[in-house]
C-alpha positions in Angstrom: -15.4 8.7 48.0 -15.5 5.2 46.6 -14.5 2.8 49.4 -13.9 -0.1 47.1 -13.0 -0.6 43.5 -16.2 -1.5 41.6 -14.0 -3.4 39.1 -12.3 -5.5 41.8 -12.2 -9.1 40.7 -12.7 -8.4 37.0 -10.0 -9.0 34.4 -9.7 -7.0 31.2 -10.6 -9.4 28.3 -8.0 -10.0 25.6 -8.6 -7.8 22.5 -7.1 -8.5 19.1 -7.8 -6.2 16.3 -5.1 -7.3 13.8 -6.2 -8.0 10.3 -4.4 -10.5 8.1 -6.5 -9.9 4.9 -4.4 -10.9 1.9 -5.4 -10.5 -1.8 -6.9 -13.8 -3.0 -6.5 -15.4 -6.4 -7.8 -13.1 -9.2 -8.6 -10.2 -6.9 -5.7 -8.0 -8.0 -6.5 -8.5 -11.7 -10.2 -7.6 -11.0 -9.2 -4.6 -8.9 -6.9 -3.2 -11.7 -9.6 -3.7 -14.4 -12.1 -1.9 -12.2 -9.6 0.8 -11.4 -8.9 1.4 -15.1 -12.7 1.8 -15.6 -12.8 4.2 -12.7 -10.0 6.3 -14.2 -11.8 6.4 -17.5 -15.1 7.5 -15.8 -13.2 10.3 -14.0 -11.7 11.4 -17.3 -15.1 11.5 -19.0 -16.5 13.7 -16.2 -13.6 16.1 -16.4 -13.9 16.3 -20.2 -17.7 17.0 -19.8 -16.8 19.9 -17.4 -14.4 21.3 -20.0 -17.0 21.1 -22.8 -19.6 22.8 -20.7 -17.3 25.4 -19.2 -19.0 28.2 -21.2 -22.5 26.7 -21.3 -25.4 28.5 -19.6 -27.4 26.0 -17.6 -29.3 27.8 -14.9 -31.4 24.8 -13.9 -30.6 21.2 -12.9 -32.6 19.8 -15.8 -30.9 22.0 -18.4 -27.5 20.9 -17.0 -28.5 17.2 -17.2 -29.7 17.7 -20.8 -26.5 19.4 -21.8 -24.5 16.6 -20.3 -26.4 14.0 -22.3 -25.7 16.0 -25.5 -21.9 16.1 -25.0 -21.3 12.7 -23.3 -20.6 10.9 -26.5 -18.0 13.5 -27.5 -16.5 13.4 -24.0 -16.1 9.6 -24.1 -14.4 9.8 -27.5 -12.0 12.6 -26.7 -11.2 12.1 -23.0 -7.6 11.3 -22.0 -7.7 8.9 -19.0 -5.1 9.4 -16.3 -4.3 6.2 -14.3 -4.7 7.9 -10.9 -6.5 5.1 -9.0 -4.6 2.4 -10.9 -1.3 4.0 -9.9 -2.4 4.5 -6.4 -3.3 0.8 -5.9 0.0 -0.4 -7.4 1.9 2.2 -5.3 0.3 0.7 -2.2 1.0 -2.8 -3.2 4.7 -2.2 -4.2 5.8 0.5 -1.7 3.6 -0.3 1.3 3.1 3.2 2.7 0.1 4.2 4.8 -2.8 5.9 3.0 -2.1 9.3 4.6 1.6 9.1 3.7 0.7 8.5 0.0 -1.8 11.3 -0.2 0.7 13.8 1.2 3.5 12.7 -1.1 4.8 15.5 -3.4 6.7 15.3 -6.6 9.6 17.1 -5.0 9.9 14.2 -2.5 10.6 11.6 -5.2 14.1 10.9 -6.3 13.9 8.8 -9.5 17.6 8.3 -9.7 17.9 7.0 -6.1 14.6 5.1 -6.4 13.3 6.6 -3.2 10.6 8.8 -1.8 11.0 11.0 1.2 8.0 11.0 3.7 8.2 14.1 5.8 5.1 13.3 7.8 4.4 9.8 9.1 2.1 8.2 11.7 4.9 7.8 14.3 6.1 11.4 13.8 9.4 10.5 12.3 10.4 11.2 8.7 11.6 8.2 6.6 12.4 7.2 3.1 10.5 4.7 0.9 12.4 2.3 -1.3 10.7 2.3 -4.7 11.0 -0.5 -7.2 11.4 0.3 -10.9 7.9 -0.9 -11.5 6.6 1.7 -9.1 8.5 4.5 -10.9 7.1 3.3 -14.2 3.6 3.8 -12.9 4.5 7.3 -11.5 5.8 8.4 -14.9 2.3 7.8 -16.3 0.9 10.5 -14.0 0.8 14.2 -15.0 2.6 16.8 -12.9 0.0 19.5 -13.0 -0.2 19.5 -9.1 2.5 19.5 -6.5 1.0 16.3 -5.1 1.6 12.9 -6.8 -1.9 11.8 -6.1 -4.0 15.0 -6.0 -7.2 13.7 -4.5 -9.0 14.0 -1.1 -9.6 11.3 1.4 -13.3 11.5 0.7 -12.9 11.1 -3.0 -10.5 8.1 -2.5 -13.0 6.4 -0.2 -15.8 6.7 -2.7 -13.6 5.7 -5.6 -12.4 2.6 -3.6 -15.9 1.5 -2.9 -16.9 1.8 -6.6 -13.7 -0.1 -7.6 -14.3 -2.9 -5.1 -18.0 -3.2 -6.0 -17.1 -3.4 -9.7 -14.5 -6.0 -8.9 -17.0 -8.1 -6.9 -15.1 -7.6 -3.6 -17.0 -6.6 -0.5 -15.8 -3.4 1.1 -18.2 -2.8 4.0 -18.1 -4.8 7.2 -15.6 -6.1 9.7 -15.0 -9.6 8.6 -12.0 -10.8 6.6 -14.0 -11.0 3.4 -14.0 -7.2 3.1 -11.0 -5.4 1.6 -9.8 -2.1 2.9 -7.3 0.3 1.5 -5.0 -0.4 4.5 -5.0 -4.1 3.6 -2.9 -3.2 0.5 -0.2 -2.1 2.9 -0.4 -5.5 4.7 -0.2 -7.2 1.3 2.9 -5.2 0.3 4.8 -6.1 3.5 3.8 -9.7 3.2 5.0 -9.9 -0.4 8.4 -8.5 0.6 8.6 -11.0 3.5 7.8 -13.9 1.1 10.2 -12.6 -1.5 13.0 -12.9 1.0 12.9 -16.7 0.9 14.0 -16.5 -2.7 17.2 -14.5 -2.0 20.4 -16.1 -0.8 20.7 -13.8 2.2 17.0 -13.5 2.8 15.2 -10.6 4.3 15.4 -10.1 8.0 12.8 -8.6 10.3 15.1 -5.5 10.6 15.0 -5.2 6.8 11.2 -5.6 6.9 11.0 -2.9 9.5 13.0 -0.5 7.3 10.5 -1.2 4.5 7.4 -0.9 6.5 8.4 2.0 8.7 7.3 0.4 12.0 9.2 1.7 15.0 8.4 -1.3 17.1 9.5 -4.6 15.7 6.7 -6.3 17.7 4.3 -4.9 15.1 6.1 -7.2 12.6 5.6 -10.4 14.5 2.6 -11.3 12.3 5.0 -11.4 9.3 7.8 -13.5 10.9 6.2 -16.8 9.7 6.8 -15.6 6.1 10.6 -15.1 6.6 12.0 -18.4 8.0 13.4 -19.4 4.6 15.7 -16.4 4.6 17.2 -17.4 8.0 17.6 -21.0 6.9 19.6 -20.0 3.8 21.8 -17.7 5.8 22.5 -20.5 8.3 23.3 -22.9 5.5 25.8 -20.4 4.0 27.4 -19.8 7.4 27.9 -23.5 8.3 29.3 -24.3 4.8 32.1 -21.8 5.4 34.6 -23.3 7.8 35.9 -19.8 8.6 32.6 -18.9 10.2 32.4 -21.9 12.4 34.5 -23.5 15.2 34.4 -26.6 17.4 33.9 -26.1 21.1 33.6 -29.0 23.4 32.8 -31.3 20.5 30.2 -29.1 19.0 30.4 -27.0 15.9 29.2 -23.5 16.6 29.2 -20.1 14.8 32.4 -18.3 15.3 32.5 -14.8 16.8 31.8 -12.3 14.0 30.1 -14.7 11.7 28.1 -12.9 9.0 24.7 -14.2 9.9 
């Protein structure tokens, strides 16, 4: 039996693991250019496999020689599919988690309602994604030869992401803020929605932001609240301009009960 607590007198140190990595000037353009090249490279490899489907290459060296012979034809006749490009834009515009995107099926997308149903999420509760028209335009560029919208494994996505970031001149390995991770695209998407709220008359509240991001706990959104004060300011201006929404009480003008703020 321990007669005294060996950790008595010690305090647990504060630990903060939040990341606030945002896309910097020019990074999105470089990412999309590198993603387009990655999609073309993937299309060339698939076309080579098609051209060599019936070829007999028992050894590694014969296989390499056959690939060199058909590469020029494959590059000229391949049909690139913007898989990685559409994935990046989907993350930047819809803001889902990586696992939610990879599990998304075509049957879950409603093009008329501009929404996508996520049956499996991190917190265990199903939810719907609101999709902008720009997102739907990217999805229409993808083939539907699989039940999944983005038919690729986590391993392939990680390798492709590293190649794309390397080609774009963006570090991907490490723990500092200079490195860009796939999850940072989700943070960028939520931040952009929060900033866009300042341009709207009614603004975007933290509750609206919570519905967009899918966080169950609003405390997870506190890092984005500094991006939304403009929306609250505009709603307060509208409320105090309308005499029906305010009243005087003991010499002070206050919001009336039921004011739409």
